[in-house]
MIBA-961148 format. One record per residue: x, y, z of N, C-alpha, C in turn; residue number from 0; chain. Coordinates in Angstrom, 2 decimals, always signed. Layout:
! MIBA-961148
<node n_px="X" n_py="Y" n_pz="Z" ca_px="X" ca_py="Y" ca_pz="Z" c_px="X" c_py="Y" c_pz="Z" resi="NUM" chain="A"/>
...
***
This chain:
! MIBA-961148
<node n_px="+0.72" n_py="-1.17" n_pz="+0.10" ca_px="-0.17" ca_py="+0.00" ca_pz="+0.05" c_px="+0.82" c_py="+1.39" c_pz="+0.20" resi="0" chain="A"/>
<node n_px="+0.18" n_py="+2.13" n_pz="-0.64" ca_px="+1.09" ca_py="+3.74" ca_pz="-0.51" c_px="+0.06" c_py="+4.71" c_pz="-0.85" resi="1" chain="A"/>
<node n_px="+0.28" n_py="+5.45" n_pz="-0.11" ca_px="-0.47" ca_py="+6.89" ca_pz="-0.06" c_px="-0.55" c_py="+7.52" c_pz="-1.35" resi="2" chain="A"/>
<node n_px="-1.45" n_py="+8.05" n_pz="-1.96" ca_px="-1.37" ca_py="+8.80" ca_pz="-2.93" c_px="-2.10" c_py="+10.04" c_pz="-2.46" resi="3" chain="A"/>
<node n_px="-3.52" n_py="+9.99" n_pz="-2.31" ca_px="-3.36" ca_py="+11.83" ca_pz="-2.02" c_px="-4.76" c_py="+11.80" c_pz="-1.00" resi="4" chain="A"/>
<node n_px="-5.21" n_py="+12.77" n_pz="-0.84" ca_px="-6.35" ca_py="+13.19" ca_pz="-0.05" c_px="-7.26" c_py="+13.80" c_pz="-1.05" resi="5" chain="A"/>
<node n_px="-8.64" n_py="+13.51" n_pz="-1.32" ca_px="-9.21" ca_py="+14.53" ca_pz="-2.06" c_px="-10.48" c_py="+15.41" c_pz="-1.40" resi="6" chain="A"/>
<node n_px="-10.67" n_py="+16.69" n_pz="-1.93" ca_px="-11.58" ca_py="+17.44" ca_pz="-0.83" c_px="-12.52" c_py="+17.99" c_pz="-2.39" resi="7" chain="A"/>
<node n_px="-13.54" n_py="+18.27" n_pz="-2.11" ca_px="-14.58" ca_py="+18.92" ca_pz="-3.14" c_px="-14.30" c_py="+20.23" c_pz="-3.03" resi="8" chain="A"/>
<node n_px="-14.43" n_py="+21.30" n_pz="-3.78" ca_px="-14.36" ca_py="+22.58" ca_pz="-3.59" c_px="-15.48" c_py="+23.44" c_pz="-4.46" resi="9" chain="A"/>
<node n_px="-15.99" n_py="+24.52" n_pz="-3.81" ca_px="-17.08" ca_py="+25.22" ca_pz="-4.70" c_px="-15.98" c_py="+26.19" c_pz="-4.99" resi="10" chain="A"/>
<node n_px="-15.02" n_py="+27.11" n_pz="-4.80" ca_px="-14.53" ca_py="+28.11" ca_pz="-5.26" c_px="-13.02" c_py="+27.46" c_pz="-5.62" resi="11" chain="A"/>
<node n_px="-12.43" n_py="+27.04" n_pz="-6.44" ca_px="-11.28" ca_py="+26.55" ca_pz="-6.73" c_px="-9.87" c_py="+27.38" c_pz="-6.59" resi="12" chain="A"/>
<node n_px="-10.60" n_py="+28.53" n_pz="-6.84" ca_px="-9.16" ca_py="+29.79" ca_pz="-7.04" c_px="-9.26" c_py="+30.53" c_pz="-5.12" resi="13" chain="A"/>
<node n_px="-10.07" n_py="+30.25" n_pz="-4.24" ca_px="-10.38" ca_py="+30.84" ca_pz="-3.13" c_px="-9.82" c_py="+29.30" c_pz="-2.27" resi="14" chain="A"/>
<node n_px="-10.22" n_py="+28.17" n_pz="-2.53" ca_px="-9.23" ca_py="+27.42" ca_pz="-2.19" c_px="-7.91" c_py="+26.73" c_pz="-2.74" resi="15" chain="A"/>
<node n_px="-7.38" n_py="+27.86" n_pz="-3.87" ca_px="-5.80" ca_py="+27.21" ca_pz="-3.85" c_px="-5.32" c_py="+28.43" c_pz="-3.15" resi="16" chain="A"/>
<node n_px="-5.93" n_py="+29.09" n_pz="-2.80" ca_px="-5.12" ca_py="+30.43" ca_pz="-2.35" c_px="-4.89" c_py="+30.05" c_pz="-0.76" resi="17" chain="A"/>
<node n_px="-6.25" n_py="+29.96" n_pz="-0.18" ca_px="-6.03" ca_py="+28.82" ca_pz="+1.20" c_px="-4.78" c_py="+28.03" c_pz="+1.50" resi="18" chain="A"/>
<node n_px="-4.76" n_py="+26.65" n_pz="+0.84" ca_px="-3.45" ca_py="+26.33" ca_pz="+0.79" c_px="-2.26" c_py="+26.93" c_pz="+0.48" resi="19" chain="A"/>
<node n_px="-2.22" n_py="+27.95" n_pz="-0.55" ca_px="-0.85" ca_py="+28.26" ca_pz="-1.03" c_px="-0.68" c_py="+29.05" c_pz="+0.64" resi="20" chain="A"/>
<node n_px="-1.67" n_py="+30.07" n_pz="+1.01" ca_px="-1.22" ca_py="+30.65" ca_pz="+2.68" c_px="-0.47" c_py="+29.47" c_pz="+3.78" resi="21" chain="A"/>
<node n_px="-0.97" n_py="+27.98" n_pz="+3.44" ca_px="-0.60" ca_py="+26.65" ca_pz="+3.96" c_px="+1.00" c_py="+26.54" c_pz="+3.86" resi="22" chain="A"/>
<node n_px="+1.69" n_py="+26.97" n_pz="+2.37" ca_px="+2.57" ca_py="+27.15" ca_pz="+1.91" c_px="+2.90" c_py="+25.53" c_pz="+0.96" resi="23" chain="A"/>
<node n_px="+1.71" n_py="+25.19" n_pz="+0.36" ca_px="+1.04" ca_py="+24.39" ca_pz="-0.11" c_px="+1.66" c_py="+24.77" c_pz="-1.75" resi="24" chain="A"/>
<node n_px="+2.03" n_py="+24.21" n_pz="-2.90" ca_px="+1.86" ca_py="+24.71" ca_pz="-4.14" c_px="+1.50" c_py="+23.37" c_pz="-5.12" resi="25" chain="A"/>
<node n_px="+0.54" n_py="+24.44" n_pz="-6.10" ca_px="+0.65" ca_py="+22.94" ca_pz="-7.18" c_px="+1.41" c_py="+22.39" c_pz="-8.14" resi="26" chain="A"/>
<node n_px="+1.26" n_py="+21.24" n_pz="-7.89" ca_px="+2.10" ca_py="+20.17" ca_pz="-8.83" c_px="+2.01" c_py="+19.23" c_pz="-9.61" resi="27" chain="A"/>
<node n_px="+0.36" n_py="+19.54" n_pz="-9.86" ca_px="-0.38" ca_py="+18.53" ca_pz="-10.95" c_px="-1.70" c_py="+19.13" c_pz="-11.48" resi="28" chain="A"/>
<node n_px="-2.12" n_py="+19.30" n_pz="-12.62" ca_px="-3.32" ca_py="+19.79" ca_pz="-12.99" c_px="-3.60" c_py="+18.74" c_pz="-14.11" resi="29" chain="A"/>
<node n_px="-5.43" n_py="+18.75" n_pz="-13.88" ca_px="-6.44" ca_py="+17.81" ca_pz="-14.66" c_px="-7.07" c_py="+18.27" c_pz="-14.90" resi="30" chain="A"/>
<node n_px="-7.81" n_py="+18.85" n_pz="-16.44" ca_px="-8.73" ca_py="+19.25" ca_pz="-16.65" c_px="-9.42" c_py="+18.53" c_pz="-17.84" resi="31" chain="A"/>
<node n_px="-10.94" n_py="+18.23" n_pz="-17.55" ca_px="-11.36" ca_py="+17.25" ca_pz="-18.36" c_px="-12.56" c_py="+18.04" c_pz="-18.71" resi="32" chain="A"/>
<node n_px="-12.70" n_py="+18.15" n_pz="-19.87" ca_px="-13.60" ca_py="+19.20" ca_pz="-20.85" c_px="-14.85" c_py="+18.47" c_pz="-21.25" resi="33" chain="A"/>
<node n_px="-14.61" n_py="+17.21" n_pz="-21.27" ca_px="-15.87" ca_py="+16.19" ca_pz="-21.16" c_px="-16.44" c_py="+16.06" c_pz="-20.01" resi="34" chain="A"/>
<node n_px="-16.28" n_py="+15.86" n_pz="-19.00" ca_px="-16.79" ca_py="+15.73" ca_pz="-17.68" c_px="-16.58" c_py="+17.11" c_pz="-17.35" resi="35" chain="A"/>
<node n_px="-15.91" n_py="+17.83" n_pz="-17.29" ca_px="-16.41" ca_py="+19.32" ca_pz="-16.89" c_px="-16.31" c_py="+19.26" c_pz="-15.66" resi="36" chain="A"/>
<node n_px="-14.78" n_py="+18.71" n_pz="-15.33" ca_px="-14.28" ca_py="+18.90" ca_pz="-13.95" c_px="-12.74" c_py="+19.32" c_pz="-13.65" resi="37" chain="A"/>
<node n_px="-12.16" n_py="+19.87" n_pz="-12.96" ca_px="-10.75" ca_py="+20.13" ca_pz="-12.83" c_px="-10.13" c_py="+19.02" c_pz="-11.45" resi="38" chain="A"/>
<node n_px="-9.08" n_py="+18.67" n_pz="-11.44" ca_px="-8.04" ca_py="+18.15" ca_pz="-10.74" c_px="-6.94" c_py="+19.20" c_pz="-10.44" resi="39" chain="A"/>
<node n_px="-6.81" n_py="+19.72" n_pz="-9.15" ca_px="-5.51" ca_py="+20.39" ca_pz="-8.67" c_px="-5.23" c_py="+19.66" c_pz="-7.74" resi="40" chain="A"/>
<node n_px="-3.81" n_py="+19.31" n_pz="-7.74" ca_px="-3.38" ca_py="+18.78" ca_pz="-6.73" c_px="-1.69" c_py="+19.87" c_pz="-6.02" resi="41" chain="A"/>
<node n_px="-2.14" n_py="+19.90" n_pz="-4.98" ca_px="-1.32" ca_py="+20.71" ca_pz="-4.24" c_px="-0.55" c_py="+20.16" c_pz="-2.96" resi="42" chain="A"/>
<node n_px="+0.74" n_py="+20.22" n_pz="-2.78" ca_px="+1.72" ca_py="+19.67" ca_pz="-2.42" c_px="+2.61" c_py="+20.62" c_pz="-1.37" resi="43" chain="A"/>
<node n_px="+3.27" n_py="+20.21" n_pz="-0.25" ca_px="+4.26" ca_py="+20.95" ca_pz="+0.36" c_px="+5.51" c_py="+21.01" c_pz="-0.50" resi="44" chain="A"/>
<node n_px="+6.23" n_py="+22.11" n_pz="-0.54" ca_px="+7.26" ca_py="+22.05" ca_pz="-1.25" c_px="+8.18" c_py="+20.70" c_pz="-1.12" resi="45" chain="A"/>
<node n_px="+8.71" n_py="+19.88" n_pz="-2.23" ca_px="+9.51" ca_py="+19.15" ca_pz="-2.40" c_px="+8.92" c_py="+17.81" c_pz="-1.48" resi="46" chain="A"/>
<node n_px="+7.76" n_py="+17.73" n_pz="-1.43" ca_px="+7.00" ca_py="+16.68" ca_pz="-0.99" c_px="+5.72" c_py="+16.28" c_pz="-1.61" resi="47" chain="A"/>
<node n_px="+6.15" n_py="+16.26" n_pz="-3.34" ca_px="+4.75" ca_py="+15.97" ca_pz="-4.33" c_px="+3.90" c_py="+14.52" c_pz="-3.63" resi="48" chain="A"/>
<node n_px="+4.41" n_py="+13.65" n_pz="-3.15" ca_px="+3.95" ca_py="+12.50" ca_pz="-2.95" c_px="+2.87" c_py="+12.71" c_pz="-1.66" resi="49" chain="A"/>
<node n_px="+2.90" n_py="+13.58" n_pz="-1.29" ca_px="+2.06" ca_py="+14.14" ca_pz="-0.10" c_px="+0.49" c_py="+15.21" c_pz="-0.78" resi="50" chain="A"/>
<node n_px="+0.05" n_py="+15.26" n_pz="-1.35" ca_px="-0.77" ca_py="+15.94" ca_pz="-2.39" c_px="-2.32" c_py="+16.11" c_pz="-1.07" resi="51" chain="A"/>
<node n_px="-2.84" n_py="+17.16" n_pz="-1.42" ca_px="-4.29" ca_py="+17.47" ca_pz="-1.37" c_px="-4.94" c_py="+17.30" c_pz="-3.29" resi="52" chain="A"/>
<node n_px="-5.85" n_py="+16.85" n_pz="-3.22" ca_px="-6.46" ca_py="+17.11" ca_pz="-4.88" c_px="-7.81" c_py="+17.94" c_pz="-4.43" resi="53" chain="A"/>
<node n_px="-8.02" n_py="+18.84" n_pz="-5.00" ca_px="-8.96" ca_py="+20.06" ca_pz="-5.03" c_px="-9.76" c_py="+19.40" c_pz="-6.38" resi="54" chain="A"/>
<node n_px="-10.65" n_py="+18.85" n_pz="-6.19" ca_px="-12.15" ca_py="+18.53" ca_pz="-7.20" c_px="-12.67" c_py="+19.80" c_pz="-7.41" resi="55" chain="A"/>
<node n_px="-12.47" n_py="+20.21" n_pz="-8.48" ca_px="-13.64" ca_py="+21.39" ca_pz="-8.84" c_px="-14.34" c_py="+20.88" c_pz="-9.68" resi="56" chain="A"/>
<node n_px="-15.93" n_py="+20.57" n_pz="-10.07" ca_px="-16.90" ca_py="+20.76" ca_pz="-10.77" c_px="-17.24" c_py="+22.02" c_pz="-11.40" resi="57" chain="A"/>
<node n_px="-17.01" n_py="+22.24" n_pz="-12.64" ca_px="-17.39" ca_py="+23.88" ca_pz="-13.11" c_px="-18.81" c_py="+23.90" c_pz="-13.28" resi="58" chain="A"/>
<node n_px="-19.50" n_py="+22.75" n_pz="-13.08" ca_px="-21.03" ca_py="+23.54" ca_pz="-13.00" c_px="-21.51" c_py="+23.38" c_pz="-11.93" resi="59" chain="A"/>
<node n_px="-20.76" n_py="+23.41" n_pz="-10.41" ca_px="-21.24" ca_py="+23.78" ca_pz="-9.43" c_px="-21.31" c_py="+22.73" c_pz="-8.62" resi="60" chain="A"/>
<node n_px="-21.24" n_py="+22.66" n_pz="-7.20" ca_px="-22.01" ca_py="+21.58" ca_pz="-6.41" c_px="-22.78" c_py="+22.27" c_pz="-5.09" resi="61" chain="A"/>
<node n_px="-24.06" n_py="+22.01" n_pz="-5.44" ca_px="-24.59" ca_py="+22.64" ca_pz="-4.51" c_px="-24.79" c_py="+22.40" c_pz="-2.87" resi="62" chain="A"/>
<node n_px="-24.39" n_py="+20.89" n_pz="-2.95" ca_px="-24.09" ca_py="+20.69" ca_pz="-1.67" c_px="-23.02" c_py="+21.21" c_pz="-0.78" resi="63" chain="A"/>
<node n_px="-22.11" n_py="+22.04" n_pz="-1.70" ca_px="-20.93" ca_py="+22.57" ca_pz="-0.81" c_px="-20.91" c_py="+24.28" c_pz="-0.60" resi="64" chain="A"/>
<node n_px="-20.35" n_py="+24.80" n_pz="+0.59" ca_px="-19.71" ca_py="+23.99" ca_pz="+1.65" c_px="-20.92" c_py="+23.44" c_pz="+2.66" resi="65" chain="A"/>
<node n_px="-20.23" n_py="+22.28" n_pz="+2.70" ca_px="-20.88" ca_py="+21.34" ca_pz="+4.05" c_px="-20.21" c_py="+21.44" c_pz="+4.90" resi="66" chain="A"/>
<node n_px="-20.75" n_py="+20.83" n_pz="+5.89" ca_px="-19.94" ca_py="+20.80" ca_pz="+7.27" c_px="-18.21" c_py="+19.60" c_pz="+6.94" resi="67" chain="A"/>
<node n_px="-18.51" n_py="+19.09" n_pz="+5.91" ca_px="-17.21" ca_py="+17.98" ca_pz="+5.53" c_px="-17.00" c_py="+17.49" c_pz="+6.39" resi="68" chain="A"/>
<node n_px="-16.92" n_py="+16.80" n_pz="+7.99" ca_px="-16.32" ca_py="+16.69" ca_pz="+9.18" c_px="-16.44" c_py="+14.77" c_pz="+8.91" resi="69" chain="A"/>
<node n_px="-16.90" n_py="+14.49" n_pz="+7.78" ca_px="-17.02" ca_py="+13.26" ca_pz="+7.51" c_px="-15.75" c_py="+12.22" c_pz="+7.20" resi="70" chain="A"/>
<node n_px="-14.84" n_py="+13.52" n_pz="+6.97" ca_px="-13.53" ca_py="+11.87" ca_pz="+6.50" c_px="-12.68" c_py="+12.62" c_pz="+7.38" resi="71" chain="A"/>
<node n_px="-12.57" n_py="+13.72" n_pz="+8.88" ca_px="-11.77" ca_py="+13.77" ca_pz="+9.28" c_px="-11.39" c_py="+14.96" c_pz="+9.18" resi="72" chain="A"/>
<node n_px="-9.58" n_py="+15.24" n_pz="+8.92" ca_px="-9.00" ca_py="+16.37" ca_pz="+8.35" c_px="-7.66" c_py="+16.14" c_pz="+7.75" resi="73" chain="A"/>
<node n_px="-7.20" n_py="+17.04" n_pz="+7.29" ca_px="-5.43" ca_py="+16.96" ca_pz="+6.90" c_px="-5.32" c_py="+17.44" c_pz="+7.86" resi="74" chain="A"/>
<node n_px="-3.70" n_py="+16.78" n_pz="+8.15" ca_px="-2.84" ca_py="+17.58" ca_pz="+8.86" c_px="-1.37" c_py="+18.00" c_pz="+8.40" resi="75" chain="A"/>
<node n_px="-1.02" n_py="+18.97" n_pz="+8.83" ca_px="+0.45" ca_py="+19.49" ca_pz="+8.13" c_px="+1.61" c_py="+20.08" c_pz="+9.71" resi="76" chain="A"/>
<node n_px="+2.29" n_py="+19.29" n_pz="+9.29" ca_px="+3.45" ca_py="+19.69" ca_pz="+10.08" c_px="+4.16" c_py="+21.05" c_pz="+9.64" resi="77" chain="A"/>
<node n_px="+4.38" n_py="+21.86" n_pz="+10.50" ca_px="+4.68" ca_py="+23.55" ca_pz="+10.04" c_px="+6.18" c_py="+23.64" c_pz="+10.92" resi="78" chain="A"/>
<node n_px="+6.92" n_py="+24.51" n_pz="+11.10" ca_px="+8.13" ca_py="+24.71" ca_pz="+11.34" c_px="+7.90" c_py="+26.02" c_pz="+12.79" resi="79" chain="A"/>
<node n_px="+6.53" n_py="+26.97" n_pz="+12.37" ca_px="+6.45" ca_py="+27.37" ca_pz="+13.85" c_px="+4.99" c_py="+27.56" c_pz="+13.77" resi="80" chain="A"/>
<node n_px="+4.36" n_py="+27.21" n_pz="+14.48" ca_px="+2.82" ca_py="+27.26" ca_pz="+14.59" c_px="+2.50" c_py="+28.68" c_pz="+14.57" resi="81" chain="A"/>
<node n_px="+2.77" n_py="+29.26" n_pz="+15.37" ca_px="+2.52" ca_py="+30.68" ca_pz="+15.55" c_px="+2.88" c_py="+31.53" c_pz="+14.45" resi="82" chain="A"/>
<node n_px="+3.94" n_py="+31.48" n_pz="+14.28" ca_px="+3.87" ca_py="+32.40" ca_pz="+13.19" c_px="+3.19" c_py="+31.62" c_pz="+11.63" resi="83" chain="A"/>
<node n_px="+2.53" n_py="+31.01" n_pz="+11.69" ca_px="+1.90" ca_py="+30.37" ca_pz="+10.63" c_px="+0.40" c_py="+30.59" c_pz="+10.95" resi="84" chain="A"/>
<node n_px="+0.12" n_py="+30.56" n_pz="+12.20" ca_px="-1.20" ca_py="+31.13" ca_pz="+12.51" c_px="-1.42" c_py="+33.05" c_pz="+12.32" resi="85" chain="A"/>
<node n_px="-0.31" n_py="+33.56" n_pz="+13.06" ca_px="-0.16" ca_py="+34.43" ca_pz="+12.27" c_px="-0.42" c_py="+35.35" c_pz="+11.04" resi="86" chain="A"/>
<node n_px="-0.31" n_py="+34.12" n_pz="+10.31" ca_px="+0.13" ca_py="+34.82" ca_pz="+8.97" c_px="-1.24" c_py="+34.27" c_pz="+8.43" resi="87" chain="A"/>
<node n_px="-1.92" n_py="+32.90" n_pz="+8.52" ca_px="-3.28" ca_py="+32.77" ca_pz="+8.67" c_px="-4.30" c_py="+33.92" c_pz="+8.77" resi="88" chain="A"/>
<node n_px="-3.94" n_py="+34.24" n_pz="+10.15" ca_px="-4.74" ca_py="+35.41" ca_pz="+10.55" c_px="-4.75" c_py="+36.47" c_pz="+9.62" resi="89" chain="A"/>
<node n_px="-3.44" n_py="+36.81" n_pz="+9.07" ca_px="-3.86" ca_py="+38.62" ca_pz="+8.87" c_px="-4.25" c_py="+38.42" c_pz="+7.55" resi="90" chain="A"/>
<node n_px="-4.44" n_py="+37.12" n_pz="+7.30" ca_px="-4.93" ca_py="+36.80" ca_pz="+5.67" c_px="-6.71" c_py="+36.22" c_pz="+5.74" resi="91" chain="A"/>
<node n_px="-7.24" n_py="+36.99" n_pz="+6.91" ca_px="-8.72" ca_py="+36.54" ca_pz="+7.10" c_px="-8.96" c_py="+34.90" c_pz="+7.52" resi="92" chain="A"/>
<node n_px="-7.91" n_py="+34.08" n_pz="+7.70" ca_px="-8.33" ca_py="+33.12" ca_pz="+8.09" c_px="-8.93" c_py="+32.58" c_pz="+9.61" resi="93" chain="A"/>
<node n_px="-9.78" n_py="+32.52" n_pz="+10.08" ca_px="-10.26" ca_py="+32.30" ca_pz="+11.09" c_px="-9.34" c_py="+30.88" c_pz="+11.73" resi="94" chain="A"/>
<node n_px="-8.73" n_py="+31.08" n_pz="+12.96" ca_px="-8.00" ca_py="+30.22" ca_pz="+13.43" c_px="-9.10" c_py="+29.38" c_pz="+14.91" resi="95" chain="A"/>
<node n_px="-9.73" n_py="+28.36" n_pz="+14.21" ca_px="-10.82" ca_py="+27.36" ca_pz="+14.98" c_px="-10.18" c_py="+26.85" c_pz="+16.92" resi="96" chain="A"/>
<node n_px="-9.47" n_py="+26.45" n_pz="+16.11" ca_px="-8.77" ca_py="+26.29" ca_pz="+17.94" c_px="-7.08" c_py="+26.76" c_pz="+17.75" resi="97" chain="A"/>
<node n_px="-6.88" n_py="+27.39" n_pz="+18.52" ca_px="-5.68" ca_py="+28.19" ca_pz="+18.61" c_px="-4.26" c_py="+27.70" c_pz="+19.31" resi="98" chain="A"/>
<node n_px="-3.39" n_py="+28.03" n_pz="+18.74" ca_px="-2.24" ca_py="+26.69" ca_pz="+19.27" c_px="-1.84" c_py="+27.38" c_pz="+20.85" resi="99" chain="A"/>
<node n_px="-2.63" n_py="+27.17" n_pz="+21.69" ca_px="-2.51" ca_py="+27.48" ca_pz="+23.16" c_px="-0.98" c_py="+26.58" c_pz="+23.67" resi="100" chain="A"/>
<node n_px="-1.34" n_py="+25.58" n_pz="+23.04" ca_px="-0.38" ca_py="+24.30" ca_pz="+24.07" c_px="+0.83" c_py="+24.63" c_pz="+22.67" resi="101" chain="A"/>
<node n_px="+1.23" n_py="+25.55" n_pz="+22.12" ca_px="+2.30" ca_py="+25.74" ca_pz="+21.37" c_px="+2.35" c_py="+24.30" c_pz="+20.34" resi="102" chain="A"/>
<node n_px="+1.50" n_py="+23.63" n_pz="+20.25" ca_px="+1.81" ca_py="+22.00" ca_pz="+20.02" c_px="+0.43" c_py="+22.10" c_pz="+18.38" resi="103" chain="A"/>
<node n_px="-0.75" n_py="+22.46" n_pz="+18.44" ca_px="-1.66" ca_py="+21.99" ca_pz="+17.99" c_px="-2.46" c_py="+23.37" c_pz="+17.61" resi="104" chain="A"/>
<node n_px="-3.08" n_py="+23.39" n_pz="+16.39" ca_px="-3.78" ca_py="+24.33" ca_pz="+15.88" c_px="-4.92" c_py="+23.74" c_pz="+14.86" resi="105" chain="A"/>
<node n_px="-6.17" n_py="+24.56" n_pz="+14.69" ca_px="-7.07" ca_py="+23.91" ca_pz="+13.82" c_px="-7.40" c_py="+25.44" c_pz="+12.76" resi="106" chain="A"/>
<node n_px="-7.51" n_py="+25.14" n_pz="+11.63" ca_px="-8.41" ca_py="+26.18" ca_pz="+10.99" c_px="-9.02" c_py="+25.36" c_pz="+9.77" resi="107" chain="A"/>
<node n_px="-9.93" n_py="+25.95" n_pz="+9.17" ca_px="-11.15" ca_py="+25.55" ca_pz="+7.90" c_px="-10.82" c_py="+25.82" c_pz="+6.89" resi="108" chain="A"/>
<node n_px="-10.53" n_py="+25.56" n_pz="+5.69" ca_px="-10.20" ca_py="+25.87" ca_pz="+4.51" c_px="-11.89" c_py="+26.86" c_pz="+4.00" resi="109" chain="A"/>
<node n_px="-11.48" n_py="+27.27" n_pz="+2.60" ca_px="-13.00" ca_py="+28.17" ca_pz="+2.22" c_px="-14.15" c_py="+27.11" c_pz="+2.47" resi="110" chain="A"/>
<node n_px="-13.96" n_py="+25.63" n_pz="+2.42" ca_px="-15.20" ca_py="+24.15" ca_pz="+1.65" c_px="-15.31" c_py="+24.13" c_pz="+3.04" resi="111" chain="A"/>
<node n_px="-14.80" n_py="+24.56" n_pz="+4.12" ca_px="-14.99" ca_py="+23.82" ca_pz="+5.70" c_px="-14.38" c_py="+22.45" c_pz="+5.69" resi="112" chain="A"/>
<node n_px="-13.20" n_py="+22.24" n_pz="+5.30" ca_px="-12.46" ca_py="+21.27" ca_pz="+5.05" c_px="-11.63" c_py="+21.21" c_pz="+6.55" resi="113" chain="A"/>
<node n_px="-11.60" n_py="+20.60" n_pz="+7.84" ca_px="-10.85" ca_py="+20.76" ca_pz="+8.75" c_px="-9.31" c_py="+20.66" c_pz="+8.63" resi="114" chain="A"/>
<node n_px="-8.13" n_py="+21.61" n_pz="+8.74" ca_px="-6.62" ca_py="+21.40" ca_pz="+8.52" c_px="-6.36" c_py="+21.40" c_pz="+9.59" resi="115" chain="A"/>
<node n_px="-5.69" n_py="+20.38" n_pz="+10.64" ca_px="-5.01" ca_py="+20.77" ca_pz="+11.76" c_px="-3.41" c_py="+20.92" c_pz="+11.11" resi="116" chain="A"/>
<node n_px="-2.86" n_py="+21.65" n_pz="+12.36" ca_px="-1.63" ca_py="+22.20" ca_pz="+11.82" c_px="-0.71" c_py="+21.71" c_pz="+13.21" resi="117" chain="A"/>
<node n_px="+0.76" n_py="+21.14" n_pz="+12.92" ca_px="+0.85" ca_py="+20.78" ca_pz="+14.36" c_px="+2.57" c_py="+21.26" c_pz="+14.09" resi="118" chain="A"/>
<node n_px="+3.01" n_py="+21.52" n_pz="+15.35" ca_px="+4.26" ca_py="+22.13" ca_pz="+15.63" c_px="+5.33" c_py="+20.92" c_pz="+15.50" resi="119" chain="A"/>
<node n_px="+6.41" n_py="+21.40" n_pz="+14.61" ca_px="+7.21" ca_py="+20.39" ca_pz="+14.04" c_px="+8.11" c_py="+20.04" c_pz="+15.68" resi="120" chain="A"/>
<node n_px="+9.05" n_py="+19.26" n_pz="+15.51" ca_px="+9.78" ca_py="+18.78" ca_pz="+17.20" c_px="+8.92" c_py="+19.12" c_pz="+18.42" resi="121" chain="A"/>
<node n_px="+9.49" n_py="+19.46" n_pz="+19.14" ca_px="+9.21" ca_py="+19.82" ca_pz="+20.44" c_px="+7.96" c_py="+21.25" c_pz="+20.54" resi="122" chain="A"/>
<node n_px="+7.11" n_py="+21.06" n_pz="+21.29" ca_px="+6.07" ca_py="+22.18" ca_pz="+21.25" c_px="+6.80" c_py="+23.61" c_pz="+21.97" resi="123" chain="A"/>
<node n_px="+6.25" n_py="+24.84" n_pz="+21.10" ca_px="+6.73" ca_py="+26.09" ca_pz="+21.42" c_px="+6.67" c_py="+26.26" c_pz="+22.86" resi="124" chain="A"/>
<node n_px="+6.96" n_py="+27.36" n_pz="+23.51" ca_px="+6.27" ca_py="+27.72" ca_pz="+25.29" c_px="+5.40" c_py="+28.47" c_pz="+24.50" resi="125" chain="A"/>
<node n_px="+4.54" n_py="+28.51" n_pz="+25.86" ca_px="+2.87" ca_py="+29.34" ca_pz="+25.34" c_px="+3.67" c_py="+30.74" c_pz="+25.30" resi="126" chain="A"/>
<node n_px="+2.40" n_py="+31.71" n_pz="+24.38" ca_px="+2.82" ca_py="+32.92" ca_pz="+24.23" c_px="+1.65" c_py="+33.53" c_pz="+23.21" resi="127" chain="A"/>
<node n_px="+1.18" n_py="+34.52" n_pz="+23.77" ca_px="+0.24" ca_py="+35.72" ca_pz="+23.23" c_px="+0.58" c_py="+35.96" c_pz="+22.13" resi="128" chain="A"/>
<node n_px="-0.89" n_py="+36.06" n_pz="+21.15" ca_px="-1.92" ca_py="+36.40" ca_pz="+21.84" c_px="-2.73" c_py="+35.21" c_pz="+22.19" resi="129" chain="A"/>
<node n_px="-1.84" n_py="+34.00" n_pz="+21.71" ca_px="-2.22" ca_py="+32.14" ca_pz="+21.39" c_px="-3.03" c_py="+31.93" c_pz="+22.79" resi="130" chain="A"/>
<node n_px="-1.90" n_py="+32.01" n_pz="+23.51" ca_px="-2.36" ca_py="+31.56" ca_pz="+25.22" c_px="-3.43" c_py="+31.73" c_pz="+25.88" resi="131" chain="A"/>
<node n_px="-4.04" n_py="+32.80" n_pz="+25.44" ca_px="-5.22" ca_py="+33.24" ca_pz="+26.02" c_px="-6.73" c_py="+33.09" c_pz="+25.13" resi="132" chain="A"/>
<node n_px="-6.36" n_py="+32.96" n_pz="+23.78" ca_px="-7.43" ca_py="+32.98" ca_pz="+22.79" c_px="-8.57" c_py="+31.45" c_pz="+22.93" resi="133" chain="A"/>
<node n_px="-9.47" n_py="+31.74" n_pz="+22.96" ca_px="-10.63" ca_py="+30.75" ca_pz="+22.82" c_px="-11.05" c_py="+29.88" c_pz="+21.91" resi="134" chain="A"/>
<node n_px="-11.54" n_py="+28.92" n_pz="+21.79" ca_px="-12.05" ca_py="+28.52" ca_pz="+20.28" c_px="-12.89" c_py="+29.27" c_pz="+19.65" resi="135" chain="A"/>
<node n_px="-12.75" n_py="+29.44" n_pz="+18.53" ca_px="-13.85" ca_py="+29.88" ca_pz="+17.26" c_px="-14.71" c_py="+28.61" c_pz="+16.52" resi="136" chain="A"/>
<node n_px="-15.98" n_py="+28.89" n_pz="+16.70" ca_px="-16.77" ca_py="+27.73" ca_pz="+15.77" c_px="-16.13" c_py="+26.02" c_pz="+15.98" resi="137" chain="A"/>
<node n_px="-15.73" n_py="+25.26" n_pz="+14.93" ca_px="-15.84" ca_py="+24.20" ca_pz="+15.81" c_px="-14.58" c_py="+23.64" c_pz="+14.69" resi="138" chain="A"/>
<node n_px="-13.96" n_py="+22.44" n_pz="+14.78" ca_px="-13.26" ca_py="+22.08" ca_pz="+13.90" c_px="-12.86" c_py="+20.10" c_pz="+13.79" resi="139" chain="A"/>
***
């Protein structure tokens, strides 16, 4: 068995790609299917093309999106500095649903309500503001 990718359906391809770009992912492959009217965009961390998320976009729309999408769990990414990444995401309008109060773990959601877990690489960071006292927002 070999891990291939995680697929999520997206309602707004540009908004979803921009979100994953904020996380540091880059487009590694794209498939446009004119006959079936969909696009598949694969995005992965730099240097890790074997770990993509597949964004599936139906050109004619998908009225079921965005739904809660919690049925598949979440995507998880390790980051070098969880505080810096959360500050970057927040400065770009992303809600931090579960702040990294413990210096180790945070959760955010994509524009399509996909839950994203962020984990600090290595040892957890010392508690720091504004994260240490920040309450949860919504759910993840």
